[in-house]
C-alpha positions in Angstrom: 0.0 0.0 0.0 1.4 3.4 -0.9 1.6 6.2 1.7 -1.1 8.1 -0.1 -3.4 5.1 0.0 -2.8 4.7 3.7 -3.4 8.3 4.6 -6.5 9.2 6.6 -8.9 11.4 4.7 -11.3 14.1 6.0 -14.0 16.1 4.3 -15.7 19.3 5.4 -17.8 22.3 4.6 -16.5 25.9 4.9 -19.4 28.2 5.3 -19.0 31.7 4.2 -21.1 34.9 4.1 -20.7 38.3 2.5 -20.4 41.3 4.8 -20.1 44.1 2.3 -16.4 44.7 2.0 -14.6 47.8 0.6 -11.4 48.5 -1.2 -9.2 45.4 -1.1 -11.3 43.7 1.6 -13.7 41.3 -0.1 -16.1 41.4 2.9 -16.2 37.7 3.5 -16.5 35.9 6.8 -16.0 32.1 7.3 -17.4 29.8 9.9 -14.6 28.0 11.8 -14.7 25.7 14.8 -12.3 25.7 17.8 -11.2 22.1 18.4 -12.5 20.7 21.7 -10.7 18.7 24.3 -7.9 19.3 26.7 -5.1 19.7 24.1 -6.6 22.8 22.6 -8.4 24.3 25.6 -5.9 27.1 26.1 -4.7 27.5 22.5 -6.1 29.8 19.8 -3.6 30.0 16.9 -3.6 26.7 15.1 -6.5 25.4 17.2 -9.3 26.3 14.7 -10.5 24.2 11.8 -13.0 23.8 9.0 -15.9 21.6 10.4 -14.8 18.2 9.0 -14.3 14.6 9.8 -12.8 11.4 8.6 -14.5 9.0 6.2 -13.9 5.6 4.6 -12.8 5.1 1.0 -16.2 3.7 0.0 -18.1 6.9 1.1 -18.2 9.9 -1.3 -16.3 12.8 0.1 -19.2 15.2 -0.5 -21.5 13.0 1.5 -18.9 12.7 4.3 -18.5 16.5 4.4 -22.3 17.0 4.9 -22.5 14.1 7.4 -19.6 15.5 9.4 -21.0 19.0 9.5 -24.2 17.6 11.0 -22.2 15.5 13.5 -19.8 18.2 14.6 -22.2 21.1 14.8 -25.5 19.3 15.5 -27.1 21.3 12.7 -28.2 20.2 9.2 -25.7 21.1 6.5 -27.0 24.2 4.6 -28.3 24.0 1.1 -26.4 26.0 -1.4 -24.1 25.7 -4.4 -20.9 24.0 -3.3 -17.7 25.6 -4.4 -15.0 22.9 -4.6 -11.8 24.1 -2.8 -9.9 20.9 -3.5 -7.7 19.2 -1.0 -4.6 19.8 1.2 -2.3 17.5 3.1 -1.9 18.5 6.8 1.4 18.1 8.6 0.0 14.9 10.2 -0.4 13.4 6.7 -4.2 13.6 6.7 -5.7 14.6 3.4 -8.5 17.1 3.8 -11.1 17.9 1.1 -13.3 20.9 1.5 -16.2 22.6 -0.3 -17.3 26.2 0.5 -21.0 26.9 0.7 -22.5 30.4 1.1 -24.9 30.3 4.0 -25.6 31.9 7.4 -26.2 30.3 10.7 -26.3 31.3 14.3 -23.2 29.9 16.1 -25.2 29.8 19.4 -27.5 27.1 17.8 -24.6 24.6 17.7 -25.0 21.4 19.6 -21.5 19.8 19.3 -20.8 16.2 18.8 -18.5 14.6 21.5 -15.7 12.1 21.8 -14.3 10.3 24.8 -10.7 9.8 25.9 -8.8 9.0 29.0 -8.0 12.2 30.8 -5.7 12.9 32.4 -3.5 10.4 30.6 -2.8 7.4 32.7 -5.5 8.2 35.2 -7.9 5.5 34.1 -10.7 8.2 34.0 -12.6 8.4 30.7 -14.1 11.8 30.0 -16.3 13.2 27.3 -15.3 16.3 25.3 -16.9 18.3 22.5 -15.4 17.8 19.1 -15.7 21.6 18.6 -16.2 23.7 21.7 -17.4 26.7 19.8 -17.8 28.1 16.3 -17.4 31.7 15.2 -17.7 33.8 12.1 -14.3 35.3 11.4 -13.0 37.7 8.8 -10.5 36.3 6.4 -7.4 37.8 8.1 -8.4 36.6 11.5 -9.3 33.2 10.2 -5.9 32.8 8.6 -4.2 33.7 11.9 -6.1 31.0 13.8 -6.7 28.2 11.3 -4.6 25.0 11.2 -1.7 26.1 8.9 -2.4 23.8 6.0 -6.1 24.7 5.9 -5.3 28.3 5.3 -4.9 27.3 1.6 -8.7 26.8 1.5 -9.1 30.5 2.5 -6.8 31.5 -0.4 -8.8 29.4 -2.8 -12.1 30.8 -1.6 -10.7 34.4 -1.8 -9.6 33.7 -5.4 -13.0 32.3 -6.3 -14.8 35.4 -4.9 -12.7 37.9 -6.8 
């Protein structure tokens, strides 16, 4: 099996909305999620992500992106014309495929999915944590500063699409 075949794959939806920019500011905000759990609790930069999740090779990436949006935010994925933003490979080797969809939603309506893990490590205690502990609408510059480094490419591709 080749390394590319063995790599984990994730798919997600990057929601965006227009805010009426001016000059060189395209006036776009994107909806990002802050990763939940103890590793990211006190981090901001590099702790934000496109709502996404892993899928198996027999599931179409688009279907996985919509399913994962529902699982991570507890909200149905919005209807809208998907803008394919392609894929990136993160530093951990995971291949992430994303579509942008123009939509609006209230971050306060989120009901996050959860995961369990032993915490603190070695304690024997299993605790439940939210997959995303919050979501926020962020302007493109702020989003670039907070997003997982490899995923910033999706913002560049969305920006190019909008111009």
